PAFIGU-373370 format. One record per residue: residue number from 1; x, y, z of N, C-alpha, C, CB in turn; residue in three letters; chain. Coordinates in steps of 0.05 Angstrom, whole numbers, plus 5000, padded with zeros to 4 digits. Glycine has a CB too. Layout:
nr:n_u:n_v:n_w:ca_u:ca_v:ca_w:c_u:c_v:c_w:cb_u:cb_v:cb_w:rest:kette
NUM:X:Y:Z:X:Y:Z:X:Y:Z:X:Y:Z:ALA:A
...
This chain:
nr:n_u:n_v:n_w:ca_u:ca_v:ca_w:c_u:c_v:c_w:cb_u:cb_v:cb_w:rest:kette
1:4666:5650:5340:4641:5639:5333:4635:5615:5351:4640:5631:5303:MET:A
2:4616:5617:5368:4610:5594:5386:4600:5570:5371:4590:5602:5407:PRO:A
3:4586:5573:5348:4576:5550:5333:4599:5533:5322:4558:5560:5310:GLU:A
4:4620:5547:5313:4643:5533:5302:4657:5517:5324:4662:5552:5289:GLN:A
5:4660:5529:5348:4672:5514:5370:4656:5490:5378:4676:5533:5394:ALA:A
6:4629:5493:5378:4612:5470:5384:4615:5448:5362:4583:5478:5386:THR:A
7:4617:5457:5337:4620:5437:5315:4646:5422:5317:4618:5452:5288:PHE:A
8:4668:5437:5323:4693:5423:5326:4693:5404:5350:4716:5444:5330:VAL:A
9:4681:5412:5372:4679:5394:5395:4663:5369:5388:4667:5409:5418:THR:A
10:4640:5373:5375:4624:5350:5366:4639:5332:5346:4597:5359:5355:LEU:A
11:4653:5345:5328:4669:5330:5308:4690:5312:5322:4682:5349:5288:ASP:A
12:4703:5323:5342:4722:5307:5357:4710:5284:5372:4738:5325:5376:ASN:A
13:4685:5288:5381:4671:5266:5396:4660:5245:5377:4649:5278:5412:LEU:A
14:4648:5254:5354:4635:5235:5336:4655:5221:5319:4615:5250:5318:VAL:A
15:4674:5235:5307:4694:5223:5290:4719:5218:5305:4699:5241:5265:ASN:A
16:4729:5194:5303:4754:5187:5316:4778:5198:5302:4756:5157:5319:GLY:A
17:4801:5192:5313:4826:5202:5301:4830:5189:5273:4850:5196:5319:TRP:A
18:4821:5165:5269:4824:5152:5243:4809:5167:5221:4815:5123:5244:ARG:A
19:4784:5174:5226:4768:5188:5206:4779:5216:5201:4739:5191:5215:GLN:A
20:4788:5230:5222:4800:5256:5218:4825:5254:5202:4805:5270:5245:ARG:A
21:4842:5234:5208:4867:5231:5194:4862:5223:5164:4885:5210:5207:PHE:A
22:4843:5205:5160:4836:5198:5132:4826:5222:5116:4815:5175:5132:LEU:A
23:4810:5238:5129:4799:5262:5115:4822:5281:5109:4779:5276:5133:PHE:A
24:4841:5284:5127:4864:5301:5123:4881:5290:5100:4881:5304:5148:TYR:A
25:4886:5264:5100:4903:5252:5079:4889:5255:5052:4908:5222:5085:ILE:A
26:4863:5250:5051:4848:5251:5026:4845:5279:5015:4821:5239:5029:ASP:A
27:4847:5300:5031:4842:5327:5022:4868:5344:5022:4822:5340:5039:THR:A
28:4890:5333:5029:4915:5349:5030:4935:5340:5009:4927:5348:5058:SER:A
29:4956:5355:5007:4978:5347:4988:4990:5321:4996:4999:5369:4987:ILE:A
30:4989:5314:5021:5001:5288:5030:4986:5264:5018:5001:5286:5061:TRP:A
31:4960:5268:5013:4945:5247:5000:4954:5243:4972:4915:5253:5001:GLY:A
32:4960:5265:4958:4969:5262:4930:4997:5250:4930:4970:5290:4917:ARG:A
33:5014:5257:4949:5041:5245:4951:5038:5215:4957:5058:5259:4973:ILE:A
34:5019:5208:4974:5014:5180:4980:5006:5165:4954:4992:5177:5002:TRP:A
35:4989:5177:4938:4980:5164:4913:5003:5162:4893:4958:5181:4900:ASP:A
36:5020:5182:4892:5043:5181:4874:5063:5159:4883:5057:5208:4872:VAL:A
37:5067:5157:4909:5085:5136:4919:5073:5109:4913:5089:5140:4950:ALA:A
38:5047:5106:4916:5034:5080:4910:5038:5074:4880:5004:5081:4917:ASP:A
39:5035:5094:4863:5038:5090:4834:5067:5082:4828:5031:5116:4819:PHE:A
40:5086:5095:4841:5115:5089:4836:5121:5060:4845:5133:5109:4851:ALA:A
41:5110:5052:4867:5115:5024:4877:5103:5004:4857:5103:5020:4905:ILE:A
42:5079:5010:4848:5066:4991:4828:5082:4990:4802:5037:5000:4823:ASN:A
43:5090:5013:4792:5106:5013:4767:5132:4998:4771:5111:5042:4758:ILE:A
44:5145:5002:4794:5170:4989:4800:5167:4959:4800:5182:4999:4826:SER:A
45:5146:4950:4813:5141:4921:4814:5136:4910:4786:5116:4914:4832:ILE:A
46:5121:4925:4769:5117:4916:4741:5143:4915:4726:5097:4936:4727:CYS:A
47:5160:4935:4729:5185:4935:4715:5203:4912:4723:5200:4962:4720:ILE:A
48:5204:4907:4749:5220:4884:4758:5209:4858:4748:5221:4883:4789:VAL:A
49:5183:4856:4747:5170:4831:4736:5177:4828:4706:5139:4833:4739:TYR:A
50:5176:4849:4691:5183:4848:4662:5212:4840:4659:5177:4874:4648:ILE:A
51:5230:4852:4675:5258:4845:4673:5262:4816:4680:5275:4863:4692:ILE:A
52:5248:4806:4701:5252:4778:4709:5242:4758:4688:5237:4773:4735:ASN:A
53:5223:4766:4671:5213:4748:4651:5232:4746:4627:5186:4757:4641:THR:A
54:5253:4762:4626:5271:4761:4603:5293:4740:4607:5284:4788:4599:THR:A
55:5295:4728:4631:5316:4709:4636:5307:4681:4626:5323:4708:4666:TYR:A
56:5322:4671:4606:5317:4644:4596:5344:4630:4594:5302:4645:4568:VAL:A
57:5343:4603:4595:5368:4588:4592:5371:4580:4563:5369:4564:4610:ASP:A
58:5392:4563:4557:5397:4555:4530:5376:4537:4518:5424:4541:4528:SER:A
59:5359:4524:4535:5338:4507:4525:5312:4522:4522:5334:4484:4545:ASN:A
60:5313:4548:4522:5289:4565:4519:5269:4561:4542:5275:4560:4492:LYS:A
61:5279:4552:4564:5262:4549:4588:5268:4571:4608:5266:4521:4601:GLY:A
62:5253:4573:4629:5259:4594:4649:5285:4588:4663:5236:4596:4669:PRO:A
63:5300:4609:4666:5326:4607:4680:5322:4617:4709:5348:4623:4666:ALA:A
64:5343:4612:4725:5342:4622:4753:5345:4652:4753:5365:4609:4770:LYS:A
65:5327:4665:4767:5327:4694:4769:5350:4702:4788:5300:4705:4779:ILE:A
66:5366:4721:4781:5388:4730:4798:5377:4738:4826:5403:4753:4786:PRO:A
67:5394:4733:4846:5386:4740:4873:5381:4770:4877:5407:4731:4893:ASP:A
68:5396:4786:4863:5392:4815:4865:5363:4823:4857:5412:4831:4848:THR:A
69:5354:4812:4835:5327:4818:4826:5306:4807:4845:5322:4806:4798:ASN:A
70:5311:4783:4856:5292:4772:4875:5291:4789:4900:5300:4743:4881:ARG:A
71:5314:4799:4909:5314:4815:4933:5301:4842:4928:5343:4820:4942:ASN:A
72:5305:4854:4905:5291:4879:4898:5261:4875:4897:5301:4890:4871:ILE:A
73:5252:4853:4884:5224:4847:4883:5212:4843:4911:5219:4823:4865:GLU:A
74:5227:4828:4928:5217:4824:4955:5215:4850:4971:5236:4804:4969:PHE:A
75:5235:4867:4968:5234:4892:4983:5211:4910:4973:5261:4907:4980:MET:A
76:5207:4911:4947:5184:4926:4937:5157:4915:4946:5185:4927:4906:LEU:A
77:5155:4889:4946:5131:4876:4956:5127:4882:4986:5131:4846:4951:ALA:A
78:5148:4882:5001:5147:4888:5029:5138:4917:5034:5173:4883:5043:LEU:A
79:5149:4936:5019:5141:4964:5021:5112:4967:5013:5159:4982:5003:VAL:A
80:5104:4953:4992:5076:4954:4983:5057:4943:5005:5073:4938:4957:PHE:A
81:5065:4921:5018:5049:4910:5039:5047:4929:5064:5061:4883:5048:LEU:A
82:5069:4941:5071:5069:4960:5093:5051:4983:5087:5098:4970:5100:VAL:A
83:5053:4993:5062:5036:5016:5054:5006:5007:5055:5043:5025:5026:GLN:A
84:5000:4983:5047:4973:4974:5047:4963:4972:5076:4971:4946:5033:TYR:A
85:4979:4960:5094:4971:4957:5121:4966:4984:5135:4991:4940:5137:PHE:A
86:4984:5003:5130:4981:5029:5142:4955:5042:5133:5005:5047:5136:VAL:A
87:4950:5041:5107:4926:5055:5095:4900:5041:5101:4930:5058:5066:ARG:A
88:4899:5014:5099:4874:5001:5099:4869:4984:5124:4871:4984:5076:PHE:A
89:4889:4979:5140:4885:4963:5164:4887:4980:5189:4905:4940:5165:VAL:A
90:4908:4996:5191:4911:5012:5216:4894:5036:5216:4941:5020:5218:ILE:A
91:4893:5051:5193:4878:5076:5193:4849:5073:5186:4891:5095:5173:ILE:A
92:4842:5055:5168:4815:5052:5158:4796:5043:5181:4814:5033:5135:ASN:A
93:4773:5055:5181:4753:5048:5202:4735:5025:5194:4736:5072:5209:THR:A
94:4734:5019:5168:4717:4997:5159:4735:4972:5156:4704:5003:5132:ASN:A
95:4735:4956:5177:4753:4933:5176:4739:4910:5161:4760:4924:5205:HIS:A
96:4753:4900:5142:4745:4876:5127:4766:4855:5131:4740:4882:5096:ARG:A
97:4762:4838:5151:4783:4820:5159:4789:4799:5137:4776:4805:5185:THR:A
98:4769:4789:5123:4775:4769:5102:4792:4781:5080:4748:4758:5091:MET:A
99:4787:4806:5073:4803:4818:5052:4832:4820:5061:4792:4847:5045:GLU:A
100:4837:4827:5086:4865:4829:5095:4878:4801:5096:4865:4842:5123:HIS:A
101:4863:4781:5103:4874:4754:5103:4882:4745:5075:4854:4734:5116:ILE:A
102:4865:4751:5056:4871:4744:5028:4897:4759:5019:4848:4751:5009:VAL:A
103:4899:4784:5025:4923:4799:5017:4948:4788:5031:4920:4829:5024:VAL:A
104:4945:4780:5056:4968:4769:5070:4977:4743:5057:4961:4764:5100:PHE:A
105:4959:4725:5051:4966:4700:5039:4976:4704:5010:4942:4681:5039:PHE:A
106:4966:4723:4996:4976:4729:4969:5005:4739:4971:4959:4750:4955:ALA:A
107:5011:4754:4992:5039:4763:4995:5057:4740:5003:5040:4785:5017:PHE:A
108:5048:4723:5022:5065:4702:5031:5070:4681:5009:5051:4688:5056:VAL:A
109:5050:4677:4992:5053:4657:4971:5073:4664:4949:5026:4651:4959:SER:A
110:5080:4690:4948:5100:4698:4928:5126:4689:4937:5100:4728:4922:GLN:A
């Protein structure tokens, strides 16, 4: 079909690799896997946060959080940040620089 070949050629010219990749991710099983991984990371961060809030000292004040928990929380936050940058900074065609700066500072402030 010559019309289809022309459409594919025009699609490659009009849409860049980012748009084609985003469309593929959004319409394939890999997009669902990406969403499930995002969900798992968010739930993991919530669970670690809940566990960290259970540490109290004898004066009923906040106690020092164990280094293991802090390292796990840091690694999860780092994975979450990498996932965010891949999805919304590197691949996304609509760049919102202020939003990325806010996310960066929110990550650094933790």
